[in-house]
C-alpha positions in Angstrom: 0.6 25.7 -21.6 1.9 29.1 -20.5 4.6 29.1 -17.9 5.8 31.8 -15.4 8.3 33.9 -17.3 11.4 35.4 -15.6 11.7 39.1 -15.2 12.9 40.8 -18.4 11.6 38.0 -20.7 8.0 39.2 -21.2 8.9 41.2 -24.3 9.8 37.9 -26.0 6.4 36.4 -25.3 7.7 33.2 -23.9 5.5 30.1 -23.9 6.0 26.4 -23.4 4.6 23.2 -24.8 5.0 19.5 -23.9 7.0 17.3 -26.2 4.5 15.2 -28.2 3.8 13.9 -31.7 2.2 17.3 -32.4 5.3 19.3 -31.3 7.8 16.9 -32.7 8.5 19.2 -35.7 9.4 22.0 -33.3 11.8 19.6 -31.5 13.4 18.7 -34.8 13.7 22.4 -35.7 15.4 23.3 -32.4 17.8 20.4 -32.8 18.7 21.5 -36.3 20.1 25.0 -35.7 23.8 24.2 -35.6 24.2 24.8 -31.8 26.7 22.0 -31.2 24.3 19.5 -29.6 22.0 18.9 -32.5 23.3 15.4 -33.1 22.3 14.3 -29.5 18.5 14.7 -29.8 18.5 14.2 -26.0 18.6 10.4 -26.0 21.8 10.1 -23.9 20.1 9.5 -20.5 17.3 7.5 -22.1 19.7 4.8 -23.0 20.4 2.5 -20.0 24.2 2.4 -20.9 26.7 3.4 -23.4 26.3 1.8 -26.8 28.8 -1.0 -27.5 31.7 0.0 -29.7 30.5 -2.0 -32.7 27.5 0.3 -32.8 29.4 3.6 -32.6 29.0 5.9 -35.7 31.9 7.9 -37.1 30.2 11.3 -37.7 27.7 13.5 -35.9 25.6 13.6 -39.0 25.1 9.8 -38.8 24.5 9.9 -35.0 21.9 12.7 -35.5 19.9 10.5 -37.9 19.9 7.5 -35.5 19.3 9.5 -32.4 16.4 11.4 -34.0 14.8 8.2 -35.1 15.3 6.7 -31.6 13.8 9.7 -29.9 10.7 9.6 -32.2 10.1 6.0 -31.3 10.2 6.8 -27.6 7.7 9.6 -28.1 5.4 7.3 -30.0 5.5 4.9 -27.1 4.9 7.6 -24.5 8.4 7.1 -23.0 9.9 10.5 -23.6 9.0 13.7 -21.8 10.2 17.3 -22.1 9.3 21.0 -22.4 9.8 23.1 -25.4 10.2 26.9 -24.9 9.1 29.3 -27.6 10.0 32.9 -28.0 7.3 34.7 -30.1 6.3 31.3 -31.4 9.8 30.1 -32.4 11.3 27.0 -30.5 14.4 28.2 -28.7 14.8 26.0 -25.6 14.3 22.6 -24.2 14.2 20.7 -20.9 14.2 16.9 -20.5 12.4 15.4 -17.5 10.9 12.0 -16.8 10.4 9.3 -14.3 13.4 7.4 -13.0 12.5 4.4 -15.2 12.7 6.6 -18.3 16.1 8.1 -17.4 17.7 5.1 -15.6 21.2 5.7 -17.0 22.0 7.9 -14.0 21.7 5.0 -11.6 24.7 3.2 -13.3 27.0 6.2 -13.5 30.0 6.0 -11.3 29.7 9.6 -10.2 26.2 9.0 -8.9 27.0 8.1 -5.3 23.8 8.7 -3.5 21.0 6.2 -3.1 17.7 7.0 -4.8 15.2 8.5 -2.3 12.6 6.4 -0.6 9.4 7.4 -2.3 7.1 4.6 -1.2 3.8 5.3 -2.9 5.2 8.5 -4.6 7.1 9.0 -7.8 10.7 9.7 -8.4 11.4 12.2 -11.2 14.6 13.4 -12.9 15.4 16.6 -14.8 18.5 15.9 -16.8 19.1 18.3 -19.7 18.6 21.9 -20.9 19.5 23.3 -24.3 19.0 26.9 -25.4 19.5 28.3 -28.9 22.7 30.4 -28.7 20.9 33.5 -29.9 18.6 33.4 -26.8 21.0 32.5 -24.0 21.0 34.4 -20.7 17.4 35.5 -21.3 15.6 33.2 -18.9 14.8 30.4 -21.3 16.0 27.6 -19.1 14.2 29.0 -16.1 10.9 29.1 -18.0 11.5 25.4 -19.1 12.2 24.4 -15.5 9.1 26.1 -14.2 6.9 24.4 -16.8 8.5 21.0 -16.1 7.8 21.3 -12.4 4.2 22.4 -13.0 3.7 19.3 -15.2 5.2 17.0 -12.6 2.9 18.6 -10.0 -0.1 17.9 -12.3 1.1 14.3 -12.6 1.0 13.7 -8.9 4.3 15.2 -7.8 6.9 13.3 -5.8 10.7 13.7 -5.4 12.4 15.6 -8.2 16.1 15.2 -8.7 18.5 17.3 -10.8 22.3 17.5 -11.5 23.3 21.1 -12.1 26.8 22.5 -12.4 28.1 24.1 -9.3 31.3 25.7 -10.6 29.7 27.8 -13.4 31.8 30.4 -15.3 29.8 30.5 -18.5 32.5 28.8 -20.4 31.7 25.1 -20.0 29.7 23.1 -22.5 28.5 19.5 -23.1 27.0 17.3 -20.4 28.3 19.4 -17.5 26.6 22.7 -18.5 23.4 21.2 -20.1 22.3 20.0 -16.6 21.5 23.6 -15.7 23.0 25.7 -12.8 22.7 25.5 -9.0 21.4 29.0 -8.7 18.5 28.3 -11.0 17.5 25.2 -9.1 17.9 26.9 -5.7 15.4 29.6 -6.9 13.0 26.7 -7.7 13.3 25.3 -4.1 15.9 22.5 -4.6 18.5 21.6 -2.1 21.9 20.0 -2.5 22.2 16.3 -1.6 25.6 15.1 -2.8 28.4 15.8 -5.3 27.9 14.6 -8.9 31.5 14.3 -10.2 33.9 17.2 -9.7 31.8 20.0 -11.0 28.1 19.2 -10.5 25.9 18.3 -7.6 22.8 16.3 -7.0 19.8 18.4 -5.9 16.3 17.4 -4.9 13.0 18.9 -3.9 9.6 17.5 -3.1 6.4 18.5 -5.0 
């Protein structure tokens, strides 16, 4: 699937693909480049809660092995969704999205102080994480991933889409705060602020 590419990115020949058993090797490649978040493998929000202390592992290397195995099992069950972004065929970016049931950890977070929207017969989607290879940052990779995720959600019947971008962005933050994306990117995609999400992020929503 080709996605709309931001201005100035066409020279890189950006393209996108859905996470699947077929693209799993590309996911593994992206999460093996030493970018600081490799060990996560994007399972944080798929777990309903923090693991008990007796299951904590002492090193990122050990956590990477477990998380990668867990993510693969979710893909095999059809319970993991995301967009991989490619620059000239090389995986360089990622966006996680899914239904509320797949990403239910948000509901139990103390900083999530807004009720889920009333969807009735519609669906409630979440967009939780973005990662970009450090060599390709500030080149429209996250925007391409977001556009592709929204297009897939539309094809799946649409509904309410919720995101948690950082509002106070200075380009220096890292970790869970910055991997949610930025307010400006979501505004361009038609999202509106709904509520605070901690001290630095906000909840944003749009209907598709």
